[in-house]
N, C-alpha and C positions, 0 to 999 in steps of 0.2 A: 501806472494807472493814475488817472486824475483824482485828486483829493475829493472833489465834489461827488464822484461816483461812490466812494466809500461812505461819505457822509449821507448820501441819499439812501444807501443800503441800510445804514444804521437807523435812519429816521423812519423808514417804512417797513422795517422788520425783514429785510431781504438779505441779511448777511450770509445765510446758507447759500443763496443763489450767487452771491458775490464770490464765495469760495468755490462753488461748483463750476463757475465759468473759468476759474484760474487753475484749479487742480481737480478736474472732474473724477479722476480715477483714484484719488487719495482716499484711504480708509477713513470713514467718518464714525461708524458704529460697529462694534464687534460684541456679540452676545452669543450665548449658547442656543438661542432661538433663531439666529440669522444675523446677517451683516448688511451694511449699507456703505457704498462710496458716497462722496459728497454729491455726485451727479444723481445717484439713485435716491438719496434722501431728498434732494431738491425737487426731483420729478414727482415723487410721491406726495410731497407737500402741496405742489400745484394741483395734483389730481384731487386731493382732499378738499382744497379750497373750492374747486368747481363742484364737487359732490355736495359740500355744505350749501353752496349757493342754490343748487337745484332743489334743496329742501327748505329754502327760505332762511338759511342760517348765515348771518353775516355780521358786520360791525355792530358791536354792542351786545351781541348774544354770547351764550356760554356753552362750552363743550366740557363734559366731565369724562375722565378716564380712570378706570381702575384696572391696573395691569402690573404684572411682574416686570422686571427689567428686561424689556425686549424692544426690538427696533421700531415696532408700530407705535409705541409710546412716543418715540422721538419724531416719527412722521407727523403725528398729531400736534405735537409741540411746535414743530416748524410751520405747520399749516396755520394754526391759530395765530402765530406771531405775525404772519403777513396778511391775515384776513380780518384784523380788527376784533378778534374774538377773545373772550376771557377763557383761559385754559385752567381747568380745575382738576388737579390730580387727587386721587382718593386713596387713603390707606387701605391696602388690600387685606389687612388683618381684621377689618371690621366685619360685623355681622351684616346680613342682608338688609335688615331694617335700618341700620346705621348708614350703610352705603346709600340706600334709597333716600334717606333724609337729606344727605348732602346733595345728591343729584337734584332733588326737588328744591332744596333751599337755594342753591346757586342758579336755579332756573335754567338748567341745561336744556338746550334744544337738540343736542346730540349726546349720546352715551356710548362710550367705547369700553368694552369689558373683556377680560381675559378668561377664556373657558377653563383654563387650568385651575382657576380659583373655585370652581364647583358651585354648590348650592348658594353661597352668599350672593353671587352675581346673578344667578337665576332667579333669586327671590327679589332682588333689588327693584326691578321694573315695576312691580305692583305698588311700590311706595312712591314711584316717580313716573306717573303716566303721561307726562307732558313732553317727553323727548320725541321729537319728530323723526329722528334717525337713530337706530341702534345697530352698532357694529360689533361683531365678535372677532377676537383674535385667538389663535392657538387652538381652534376647534369650534364646534357648533354650540350655540346656546339657543334654546327655543325662543322664537320671536325676534331673533337678531339676524342681520345679514352678515355673512362672512366678509371680513375686511378685504381680503384679496379679491373677492368677486366684485365688491363695490368699487374698487379703484381700477380694476382691470379695463384696459381699452380706453381710458380717459386721457385727455390731453395733458402731457406732463411739462409742456413749455411754460415759461414764466407767466404768471397772471398779470393782467393789466390793472393799474390803479391799486397796488397793494396798500394796506392800511395797518399801522402798527397795532398789534394786539397786546394782551397783558396776561398775567398769571394771578389767580386768586386761590391761595392755599387756605386750608382750614386748620385752625389751632387745635391741638389735642385737648386742651382744657383740663381742668381738674374737677369742675362741677358743671352740670347742665350739658346742653348740646354744644358741639364744636361750632366755632364761628369762622366765617370767611374773612380773611384779611384783604380788604378791598381798597383800591386806589382809583379814584375817578380820573386823575391825571396820569397819563401813560408816559413813562420816562424811557427814552431810547437807551440801549445798552451797547456800548462800543467794544471793540476787541481789546483784550488785555495783553498788549504787546510790551515792547521794551521798557516803557516808562511805568510799569506796574510791578508789584512784588512777584506776581506769577511769571511775568516776562515770557509769555508763550511764543514759541518759534514754530510756525507752520512748516511742515515737512521734516521736522526733527523731533518734536515732542509728542507725547501720548499720555492721556489721562486715564487713571483707573477709578471706576465708579464702585466704591465699596459699600454704599448704603442703598436703600430703596429710593428709586427715582421720585416717588411721590413726596418725599420729605424735603423741606425747604433747603437745607444745607447741601445735600448731594445734588439736588436739582440745579441750584445756582452755581455751586462751586465746581462740581464734577461734570456737569452736563452743559449748562448754558454758557458759562465763561469759556471753556475750551472750544466748543463747537462754534460759537460766535467769533472766536479767534482763529478759526481754520485748523484746529487741532482735533484729531480723532480721539474717541473714547472707547474703552473696554469696560463692559458692564458685568459685574459679578451678580449672579442670581441670588446667592446666599453667601454671607461672609464666612471665611475660614482663614485662620492665621497662616498656615503653611501654603494654602492655595494663593493667598495674597503675595507671598514671596515668589511663588512659582510664576505667577502672571507678571510680576515686575520684571523678572528675568526674561521670560518668553517674549514679551511685547516691548521690552526696554522702556518701561513706564518711567516718566519723568515727574509727573504731578499726581497727587491724590489728596483726598480729604479723609480723615479718620476721627474717631472719638476716643476718649481715654480708655474705655474698656478694651478697644482693639489694641492699644498700646500694651496694656496689661497682658492680654492673651499672646501677643507676639513675643513679649519678653519671656513668657513661660515656656516657649518652645525649647527643646533640648539644644545644646550648643552645636551638636553635629548637624541638626536640621538648619539652624541659622547659617552655618558656614556653607551649606550645600548650594545656596542660591546667591547669584550675583545681583546686588542691589545698587551697584555703582551708578546706574543711570539716573537715580533719583536726584532731583534738584529742588523740589518744592513739595513739602508735606505739611498740610495745614490741618489744625484740629480745633475743636470747640464743642459747643452744645452741652458739655458737662465739665466740672472742675477736674483737673488732672493732678494727682499727687506729685509733689515736687520730685521725689525719688524716682518715680516712673519716668517723668520727662527727662531727668538727667540721664537715665539709662538709655532712653531712645536717642538722645542727641549723641551720646557716646557711640552708639551703634550706627545710626544713619548719617551722622555728621551734622553740621550746623545748617541743615536745610529745613528745620522744623519751625513752623509759624503757628501762632495761636491767635484766635479772634474771639471777641465777645460781641454778639449782635443779636438781633431779633428778626423774625419774619416781618414784624411791623416796621422795621427800619430804625434809623438812628444809631447811636453808639459810637462807632468809629474806633473801636479798640482793636489793635493789631500789633503783635510783637514778634520779632524774629528771634532766632536762637541766641545770637550774641548779646542782644539787648536783654533778653529774658535771663540769661546767666548772671547779669548784674543785679537782677531783681527777681530771684527765684520765686515762683508762685504767682507773679503778676499776669494779668491778661492784657497789659499794655497801658499806654498813656495816649489819650486821643489827640488828634491833630487840632490845629486852630479852627478848622471848619466845623468842629463838633462841640456841643455844649451839654455837659452832663452834671448832675447834682446827686448828692446823697442826703436824704431827708429823714428826720425822725417821724414818729407817729403823728406829730402835730403839724407836719409840713415845713419844719424849720431845718435849715442846713446844719449838718453836724460838723464837729471839729475834725481836723486831720487825725487819722488813726481811729476814729470812732465809727462803729458799725451802724449802718442805717439802710434804708431802701433806696435802690439805685433808680434814678429817673434820667431819661434821655430826652433831649429836645427833638421834637419831631421835625423832619426835613421840611423846608419851605415848599418844595415841589414833590408831588407824589405822596402827600401825607395820607396815612392809612385811616380807615374806619372799619369797624366790624360790620359786615354786610347785613343790612336789615336789622341792626341792633344798636340803636343810638344810645340806649341806656348803658350797655357794656362799654361802648366807645367812651362815653362821658366819664365813667368810673375809672378808666385807664389814664385819664389826663388830669394834670394839675396845671392849668394855664396852657402853656406851649409844650409841656413836658408830659411824658407817659412812662409807665412802669410795667414790668412783667412780674414784679414781686420779688426780684432777686435782691439779696442782701450783700453788702460789701463795705469796703472803706478805701479811701485814698490815702497814700502815704505822703510824706512831706514833699516829694517830687512830682506828685500828681499821678502816680501809677495806681491802678485799680487792682484790688485783691478781693476775690469773691469768698464769701463765707457760707453761702447756702441760700435757701429761699425762705421767705417769711412764712409761707404756708407749711414749711417743714420745721419751723422753729420749735424747739423743746423748751418749755418753761417749767422748771423744777424749783419749788420753794422761792418763786419770784425771780429766779436767775435764768437768763437766756442762754441756751446751749445750742450750738450750730452743729448738726449731725455730720456735716461733711468733714469737720475736723477729726472726729472719731473714726470715720470711715478711712480717711487717709492714713491714719496710724495703724489700724488693724490690717490694712492691705499690705503693709510691709512684713507681716508675719508669714513665714514660709508655708503654713498650713492653710492660709486663707486665699481662696480664689476670688471671691466677691463678698461684699458686705453692705448692709443697709442698716443704719442706726436710726431709731425712732423713739418717740416718747410713748410710754404706756401708762395706764392709770395707776396712781398711788394715792391712797387715802390721805396720807400725811403731807406729801409734797406736791400733790396735784398730778405730776407726771414724774416718772423715773426713766432713766436711760436704759434702753435695751438694744443690743446689736443682733441682727439676724444674719447669720454667716452661711455662705456657700463654701464648702471645703474643697481643697484640691482633690483630684481623682486619687482614690486609694487610701485616703485618710478618713477615719471614722470618728464621729463625735464621742468624747468621753468626758467624765467629770474633771479628769486631770487636765484635759485640753482646755476646757472652759476656764478653769482657774488660771491656766497659763496665759490665755488670751486677755483675761481681765487684768492680770498682773502686768502684761505687756503694755496695755493701754495706760495703766496707772503710772508706769515708769516713764511715760512720754507725755502725759496730759495731766492737768489739774484734776484731782480726784472727783470733783463735782461733775466733770464732763464725761467721766468714764462709765461704761456700761455696768450696771449692777447685776444684770443677767444676760445670758446669751442663748439664743435659740438657733437651730440649724435647719437648713432647707436644701432641697436638691438643686433648685435653681431660683434665682431672684428675677422678678419681672422687670424688664427694661422696655422703654419705648423704642420705636424705630430709630430715633435720634441718638440712642445710647444712654439716655438718662434713666437712672433707677426710678421706678414708679413708687416713690416712698409712700404715697397715700394708699396704694394697693397693699403694701406690706403692713402698714399701720392699721388698716381698717378692721381686721379680725379681732384685734385686741380691744377695740372700742365698741364692739357690736352691742353690748348690753348697757 
């Protein structure tokens, strides 16, 4: 096939059509709600483009989707990519008013919603009355047209004059309303074949989608990159450790994305369960979104082999941090050393670069093309930049060789007696204790010190909190950390809150202690 045909497919968002022409019957999407071959996915995308056009929806417009991990989500993604439309996926854990706010804020002309989500999606339209087209998947929603009925009978052949679309995701945020991460300039995405770390091989490889499709990392890494590369995906509806191993064996999964919590839960499985499943097909397992304790990653590399990669990046772009297993083993705990095309700095509170080994706020140089802004919020955009650089508030340091190590987030910083304490350090040590399933360390009020350190612990099944266990955990921490970093008290909880990306919601844990 001529190179110019591939280049044209990349430029106008028609890569699914490119693969459908060459391998029409190859599996593209597998979910518990249905499946798609590349030919079926391509045809549905074309039908949706024509449906959107009939309702006056085209280049420059927005389509919002709130859905579980099901094939219609991928149909809409493929359609907007070739129709010049902004695709906005929405967190399906939100309340109706929150969903409605995003549908309205992104100026969606079409709204696709999953009936399985119940009242939240039924309530959302009242907050977003401007959508010209409302489609329901998985059942009926009052005021919506069933997805299958809307696309049935329409022309599935490739559309004329395709136009590259874009994706606009909303940040979870820690204060105020979520904001859309918007790029005026649309950057084509090429297949990730032999010259990339993933090295996808169409016809041989298969990707496992472990997280919700609406989140930035699973959407890009587990969905866009493999499908654009001609590799099919298997979508989990809800993550489970043993089910992950079963799917790897059943579908001969080669690629997947995970977060550190998933590593921890996989390693907790009984040895006989781990041995029950063949994971030898795995050749690329990438993780990020939250710091991973060194001992956890060591154990995963020992189990899965040197196929594990780690990234540090942002929905907003920039960064360039990526590290493979062999390199990581020479610098345990690093998230990598950026290549020459990336420019990153670590600054103090006054905007000055810090010395090697000194902790500060991480700033990334925004890319020249496709630079982000927060949609309809220039104030927030401006606050995120210092000149050409932006920050997410993450803290870390560079070592003498230029490798980055994360220590936490400035928003989570504990200041006790004027001393900065980074809670991730405490979490990483307590997670090594056999009784601890999960942990979140926070600062709580202290009249003398301003804040004192408290760890909120989720125990392993079958283990009950006792005074003796509390003393044991505090001693455990003190044996491994400087005393000023260690928890003075420990509370217990049935389950710790985490975002869909796998990050502990430290602010949520912290809030009750500061209510007064």
